[in-house]
N, C-alpha and C positions, 0 to 999 in steps of 0.2 A: 383837758383844762384845753379849754378856746382861746386863743389870745390874739390877738390885730394890734399893730403895727402900723403905726406912721413911721416917716422916712426919719427922723435924728435918729433916733439908738440905734437903727438898725447902721444904719451911714458911720455914722461915729464910732462902732465897734469895728465895722473894717477897716477904718482908716486904721484905728492900732490893732488893726488883726486877731481881734476878740470878737468875733460874731459870735463865734461856736457855743460860746455862754450864754447866749440867747435859747440854742437847740436843747442846752445840758439843765439850761432850767423851765423851758418850756414847751419842750419840743417841739410841733411843728408850728410855726409862726403866719398869721394870715394876713396877707396885705391887701389894699385895693389896687387897682390900674394907675391911680394916678402915684402914688403909691412907688410901684413898682419902675416907671416911666423915669419919677426923679431920682431913684434909686441907680439905674441903668446910668443916665445923663453923668454922673461922679464917678459912679465902680464898675469896671470891666464885665465882674461876673458877681452874681445873687446867689447865697448859698440855697442849697438844695435841699433845706429846711423848708426855707420861703416859701408861701402857696399861694399864687393869686386867686381872687375874687371880688366880684364887681358887684357892688351896693344893688340890691332892685327899687329902693327907694331912689329914686331919682329928681322926684320934686321935690325929697327929704333934702335928699344934698344941696340943692339948688338954693335951698331953703341956709342951709348950714354956711354953704358957702360965701353971704353975703358977711357973712363976720368973720369967717377963717379961709384959710388958703384951701384950695381946691383936694390935695392931699388930705388932710386933717377933715375935712369934711366927710370923703369919700373911709377915709377909717372910722368914725365917731357914727355914720348912718352905719356902716358895717356889723360895727360891733355893737349896736345894736340889734340889728336883725340877725345877729347869731346869737343873738345875748350870752357875747363873751365872757367871760370868769374874769379877760385883764385886758386892757387899752394900755397900749405902749407908748407913751404919747411926752413930749420932755414943754414943748412950747406952752408960755404960762396964760394964753389964749386960749389956745387950743386945749389945758387942761379945766379950763374954767366953763367951755360949752361944756367938755365930756362928762364934768362934774353935776352942773348944771340937766345934764342930760339922763342923770343917772347911773351911770356908766364906771366901776374902778379903773381906776387910770395907776399907770406905774410908770416911772421913767426910767433914765440911765442910772443914775443912784441907787434907788429899788432893787435893780437886776441885780446891780453888783454886792448890797448888800445882802442880796436873798443866797446870790455864788459865794460867796461869805462864810455864809451861817450854815450853806452845806458842804461845806470845804472843798467849794470849785476852784475857787484864788487862796492864798495866802494869806492878802492884805489887799483893802482896796484903794489905800492913800495913792499907791505909784500908778493904779489906770485909772484915777481922777486926774492925776499930776499929764498922764500923759495926753487925756484928752483932753484937758488946756490946754497943753503944747503942742500934740501935734493935729490934734481934728477940730481946735478952734471954739470948741465947747465952754460955753462960759456958767462957772458954779459960782452963785454969790457965797462970799467967804460964812454966812449962817448956816448954810446947807450942807457946805463940803464937813463945818465945823461939829454938825448935829449928825450926819452922815458917819465919821470918823468916832465919834465919840457912841453911836451905835453899834459900831463897828470894831469895839474896844479898843482903838488905836492911837 
C-alpha cells in the first residue's frame, strides 16, 4: 500500500507517543521534503518508517500552493504522482483540494478507527482525548461523536 502524508497526522501522533500506529497500519509512510522540514522543526526524531521523497511536478506543486500550504501542496502532488492508495491529511481545505484531485484521504481519526478495528488499540476515545488535550488537535463534536459510534464506544 502506498501512503503519503501531510504533517498533521504524524506530528500529532508523535506528540502523544503513538506514531507507531502509522507503521502498524500502513508500513512505510512517504512524506515530501516540506513535511519533513516541518516535522523536524517540532520533533527531535522522525520515525524510521517514514520515507522522504520529492514530487517531480514542481509546476503542479506551485499551482496547489496558491490554495494551500507548501507541505500540503507537495503531499497532494506526490500522492497523485505515486498513485497513492491513501493521503493522510486532516486540514479541511487540504482535504477538499485532495478530494478534488481525486485522491483517497484519511485523517487521524480514520487511522485510529482502523487501528481499533485491527485490534491495535483497545479504545479510540482516550487517544482522541489526548490528541485534543496534549497535542491541541481540534475535533469537531460531530466528528468525535461519529467516530465513537463507529468504534462502538
